[in-house]
C-alpha positions as CSV (number, residue, x, y, z in Angstrom):
1,M,134.2,172.4,112.2
2,N,131.4,174.8,113.0
3,N,132.5,178.1,111.4
4,F,129.0,179.6,111.4
5,V,128.0,180.0,115.0
6,T,130.5,182.8,115.7
7,E,129.5,184.9,112.7
8,S,128.0,188.4,113.3
9,D,124.6,187.6,112.0
10,N,124.2,184.7,114.4
11,K,123.1,182.3,111.7
12,R,124.3,178.7,111.5
13,Y,124.2,178.8,107.7
14,F,125.8,180.9,104.9
15,T,123.3,183.7,104.4
16,Q,123.0,185.9,101.4
17,N,123.4,189.0,103.5
18,R,126.7,187.8,104.8
19,Y,127.9,186.8,101.3
20,L,126.9,190.1,99.7
21,R,128.4,192.2,102.6
22,S,131.7,190.4,102.1
23,I,131.7,191.5,98.5
24,F,130.2,195.0,98.6
25,G,131.0,196.0,102.2
26,E,127.5,197.0,103.0
27,K,123.8,195.9,102.9
28,V,122.7,195.1,99.3
29,I,119.1,195.4,98.3
30,K,117.5,193.3,95.6
31,L,114.9,195.2,93.5
32,S,112.3,192.7,92.1
33,L,111.3,193.5,88.5
34,N,108.6,192.4,86.1
35,A,109.6,192.6,82.5
36,G,106.4,191.0,81.2
37,M,108.1,187.7,80.3
38,S,106.1,184.5,79.5
39,C,107.1,180.8,79.8
40,P,107.3,178.0,77.2
41,N,105.1,175.7,79.3
42,R,102.5,178.4,79.5
43,D,102.2,179.7,75.9
44,G,102.0,176.4,74.2
45,T,105.6,176.0,73.1
46,K,106.1,173.1,75.5
47,G,102.9,173.1,77.5
48,H,99.9,175.0,78.6
49,G,98.9,176.6,82.0
50,G,102.5,176.7,83.4
51,C,103.6,174.9,86.5
52,I,100.6,174.0,88.5
53,Y,101.6,176.1,91.4
54,C,102.5,179.2,89.4
55,S,100.3,182.3,90.0
56,P,98.7,184.2,87.2
57,V,101.5,186.8,87.4
58,L,104.1,184.1,86.9
59,S,105.5,184.1,90.4
60,G,105.9,187.9,90.3
61,D,103.5,188.6,93.1
62,F,106.0,190.9,94.9
63,S,107.8,192.2,91.8
64,G,107.4,195.6,90.1
65,N,104.4,196.9,88.3
66,I,104.4,195.5,84.8
67,S,102.9,198.7,83.4
68,S,105.9,200.7,84.5
69,S,109.3,200.8,82.8
70,I,112.3,199.0,84.4
71,T,113.7,202.3,85.6
72,E,110.3,203.4,87.0
73,Q,110.0,200.0,88.9
74,M,113.5,200.4,90.3
75,K,112.8,204.0,91.4
76,Q,109.5,203.0,93.0
77,Q,111.1,200.1,95.0
78,T,114.1,202.1,96.2
79,E,111.7,204.8,97.5
80,L,109.6,202.1,99.2
81,L,112.5,200.2,100.7
82,S,114.6,203.2,101.8
83,A,112.5,203.4,105.0
84,K,113.4,199.8,105.9
85,W,117.0,199.6,104.8
86,K,119.6,202.3,104.4
87,S,121.6,201.2,101.4
88,S,122.8,202.7,98.1
89,V,123.8,199.3,96.5
90,Y,121.2,197.5,94.4
91,I,120.9,194.3,92.4
92,A,118.3,194.3,89.7
93,Y,116.3,191.1,90.0
94,F,114.4,190.1,86.9
95,Q,112.0,187.8,88.8
96,A,108.6,187.4,87.1
97,G,108.3,184.8,84.3
98,T,111.2,183.3,82.3
99,N,113.6,186.2,81.8
100,T,115.7,184.7,79.0
101,Y,112.6,183.7,77.0
102,A,112.7,186.4,74.3
103,P,115.0,187.5,71.5
104,L,118.3,189.0,72.7
105,S,117.4,192.1,70.8
106,E,114.6,192.6,73.3
107,L,116.4,191.4,76.4
108,I,119.6,193.3,76.2
109,P,118.0,196.8,76.3
110,L,116.1,195.7,79.5
111,Y,119.2,194.4,81.2
112,E,121.2,197.5,80.2
113,E,118.4,199.8,81.4
114,A,118.5,198.1,84.8
115,L,122.3,198.3,85.1
116,S,122.2,202.0,84.3
117,F,120.1,202.8,87.3
118,P,122.1,204.7,89.9
119,G,123.7,202.3,92.5
120,T,123.1,199.1,90.6
121,A,126.0,196.8,91.2
122,G,124.7,193.6,89.6
123,I,121.8,191.8,88.0
124,T,120.0,188.5,88.8
125,I,118.1,186.8,86.0
126,A,115.4,184.1,86.9
127,T,114.9,181.6,84.1
128,R,114.4,178.0,83.1
129,A,117.0,175.4,82.2
130,D,115.3,175.0,78.7
131,C,115.5,178.7,77.9
132,I,119.2,179.4,77.5
133,S,120.4,179.1,74.0
134,D,124.0,179.0,72.9
135,E,123.6,182.7,71.8
136,M,122.1,183.6,75.2
137,L,124.9,181.7,77.1
138,E,127.6,183.6,75.2
139,Y,125.9,186.9,76.0
140,L,125.5,186.0,79.7
141,K,129.2,185.0,79.8
142,K,130.2,188.5,78.6
143,L,127.7,190.1,81.0
144,S,129.2,188.2,83.9
145,E,132.6,189.7,83.1
146,K,131.4,193.3,83.5
147,T,128.9,193.0,86.4
148,F,127.8,190.9,89.3
149,L,125.6,188.4,87.5
150,T,123.6,185.5,88.9
151,V,121.3,183.2,86.9
152,E,118.5,181.6,88.9
153,L,117.3,178.2,87.6
154,G,114.1,176.6,88.9
155,L,114.8,172.9,89.5
156,Q,112.1,172.3,92.2
157,T,112.8,168.6,92.3
158,I,115.2,166.0,90.9
159,H,112.4,163.5,90.5
160,D,111.0,163.4,86.9
161,N,107.7,161.9,88.0
162,T,107.0,164.8,90.2
163,A,108.2,167.2,87.5
164,G,105.7,165.7,85.2
165,L,102.9,166.0,87.8
166,I,103.6,169.7,88.3
167,N,103.9,170.3,84.5
168,R,107.5,171.4,84.7
169,C,108.0,170.4,81.0
170,H,111.7,169.6,81.3
171,S,113.7,166.7,82.8
172,F,116.4,166.7,85.5
173,E,118.8,165.6,82.8
174,E,117.9,168.7,80.8
175,F,118.4,170.8,83.9
176,T,121.9,169.4,84.6
177,G,122.9,169.9,81.0
178,T,122.2,173.6,81.2
179,Y,123.6,174.0,84.7
180,T,126.9,172.4,83.6
181,R,127.1,174.9,80.6
182,L,126.5,177.8,83.0
183,M,129.2,176.6,85.4
184,S,131.7,176.0,82.6
185,A,131.1,179.5,81.4
186,G,131.9,180.8,84.9
187,I,128.4,182.1,85.5
188,K,127.2,182.2,89.1
189,T,124.0,180.1,89.4
190,C,121.3,179.9,92.1
191,I,119.1,176.7,92.2
192,H,115.5,176.8,93.4
193,I,113.9,173.7,95.1
194,I,110.5,173.3,96.6
195,N,109.6,171.2,99.7
196,G,106.1,169.7,100.0
197,L,105.3,168.9,96.3
198,P,102.4,166.5,95.9
199,G,103.4,162.9,96.5
200,E,106.9,163.6,97.6
201,T,108.2,162.0,100.8
202,R,110.8,163.4,103.2
203,E,113.3,161.0,101.6
204,M,112.6,162.5,98.1
205,M,113.1,166.0,99.4
206,M,116.3,165.1,101.0
207,Q,117.5,163.4,97.8
208,T,116.9,166.7,95.9
209,A,118.9,168.7,98.5
210,E,121.7,166.1,98.4
211,E,122.0,166.4,94.7
212,V,122.0,170.2,94.8
213,S,124.8,170.0,97.4
214,R,126.7,167.7,95.1
215,L,126.3,170.1,92.1
216,R,127.8,172.9,94.2
217,P,126.0,176.0,92.8
218,Q,126.9,179.4,94.0
219,S,123.6,179.6,95.9
220,I,120.3,177.9,96.6
221,K,116.7,179.0,97.4
222,I,114.5,176.6,99.4
223,H,110.8,177.1,99.2
224,M,107.6,175.6,100.8
225,L,104.9,174.8,98.3
226,H,102.2,177.5,98.2
227,I,98.7,176.8,97.0
228,I,97.7,180.0,95.3
229,K,94.0,180.7,94.4
230,G,93.3,180.4,90.8
231,T,96.1,177.9,90.0
232,L,95.8,174.4,88.8
233,L,97.3,173.2,92.1
234,E,94.3,174.8,94.0
235,S,91.9,172.8,91.8
236,M,93.9,169.6,92.4
237,Y,94.1,170.2,96.1
238,K,90.3,170.8,96.5
239,E,89.4,167.8,94.3
240,N,91.8,165.4,95.9
241,P,93.4,166.8,99.1
242,F,97.0,165.8,99.7
243,H,99.2,166.2,102.8
244,L,100.6,169.7,103.2
245,L,103.7,170.0,105.5
246,T,103.0,171.5,108.9
247,K,105.3,174.3,110.0
248,D,107.1,171.9,112.4
249,E,107.5,169.3,109.7
250,Y,108.9,171.9,107.3
251,I,111.3,173.3,109.9
252,N,112.6,169.8,110.6
253,I,113.1,169.0,106.9
254,V,114.9,172.3,106.2
255,C,117.2,171.8,109.1
256,N,118.0,168.3,107.8
257,Q,118.7,169.8,104.3
258,I,121.0,172.5,105.8
259,E,123.0,169.8,107.6
260,I,123.8,168.2,104.2
261,M,124.3,171.4,102.2
262,H,127.9,172.2,101.4
263,P,129.1,175.1,103.5
264,D,130.3,177.0,100.4
265,I,126.8,177.3,99.0
266,V,125.0,180.5,99.9
267,I,121.5,179.9,101.2
268,E,119.6,182.8,99.8
269,R,116.1,181.7,101.1
270,L,114.7,179.2,103.5
271,T,111.1,179.9,103.1
272,G,108.7,182.3,101.3
273,D,105.7,184.3,102.4
274,G,102.8,184.2,99.9
275,D,100.4,187.0,99.1
276,K,97.8,186.7,101.9
277,S,95.1,187.9,99.5
278,T,95.6,185.0,97.2
279,L,97.1,182.2,99.4
280,E,94.9,179.2,99.9
281,A,97.2,177.1,102.0
282,P,99.3,176.6,104.1
283,L,98.5,179.7,106.0
284,W,101.4,179.3,108.4
285,T,103.7,180.4,105.6
286,C,102.4,183.9,105.9
287,D,104.4,184.3,109.2
288,K,107.8,184.2,107.6
289,R,109.6,185.5,110.7
290,S,108.2,182.7,112.8
291,V,109.4,180.0,110.3
292,L,112.9,181.5,110.2
293,N,113.1,181.8,113.9
294,G,111.9,178.2,114.2
295,I,114.8,177.1,111.9
296,D,117.3,179.0,114.0
297,K,116.0,177.6,117.2
298,E,116.0,174.0,115.9
299,L,119.6,174.3,114.6
300,K,120.7,175.7,117.9
301,H,118.8,172.9,119.8
302,R,120.6,170.3,117.7
303,D,123.9,172.2,118.0
304,T,124.3,171.7,114.2
305,W,125.1,173.9,111.2
306,Q,125.4,173.9,107.4
307,G,127.4,171.0,106.1
308,K,127.8,169.3,109.5
309,K,126.6,165.9,108.2
310,I,128.8,165.9,105.1
311,K,131.5,163.3,105.5
312,G,135.0,164.5,105.2
313,L,134.3,168.2,106.0
């Protein structure tokens, strides 16, 4: 049954805005932070160079200024965003790098500083599946009991051959092991996937989405592959160009993924807009609004919605 079309935000999928409003009663703003974290596949622990698509600032292109404290970053962002959104409820989003990849003695003061900022109702921690120790898991469990905690795990693809190509440095089996531990601990988890990875077919992208739907995380973020200047991916693309999804192809694939995504899963993101000054391709991703509008139009044209093609729902 379609229980999305009649919702007030006029979206045919379970948006993050709808979900957070149902919990907090108003618009919630995420403040993207940069705590200066590294990654094990960048510093030599597991690999060098990081994932081939990762920017020099470790996917923190739109996060806070690393030279500022967490409090200063949050203050700067609330002042900047206040003109766009009127809200007094914030979630501190540790976005750049792997934000559990440090001793707890260093991490806890950063998390606590963010939670002490006026209006902060929760915290989101972006990390990797191979960077959550038993000690870290126990702390996260306690943290989730006192605040609105979400742990974001980058999966990107379920296909280990692709994971090897992009220098992910962990397997799908390792991912599911950590994901299961987080779920058993009652910790809300968001899974990231990327469409358009080198060599992946539509079928492979759909298989990744199907598996995420089966895992039933609290939320998902769907991205289009960005080729950022200065990355290993840019060199690969220039030396041996591979097919990049067109906007229409991407919209079609995302709509197919929405149709098989369990309706209880919050869809936090359906695309991303790269930094125009560093984006090599595809340039159509810079127009995020056009992509989102295209997804809405295609879903309406099909008269479809999130979870429609899941048997038994």
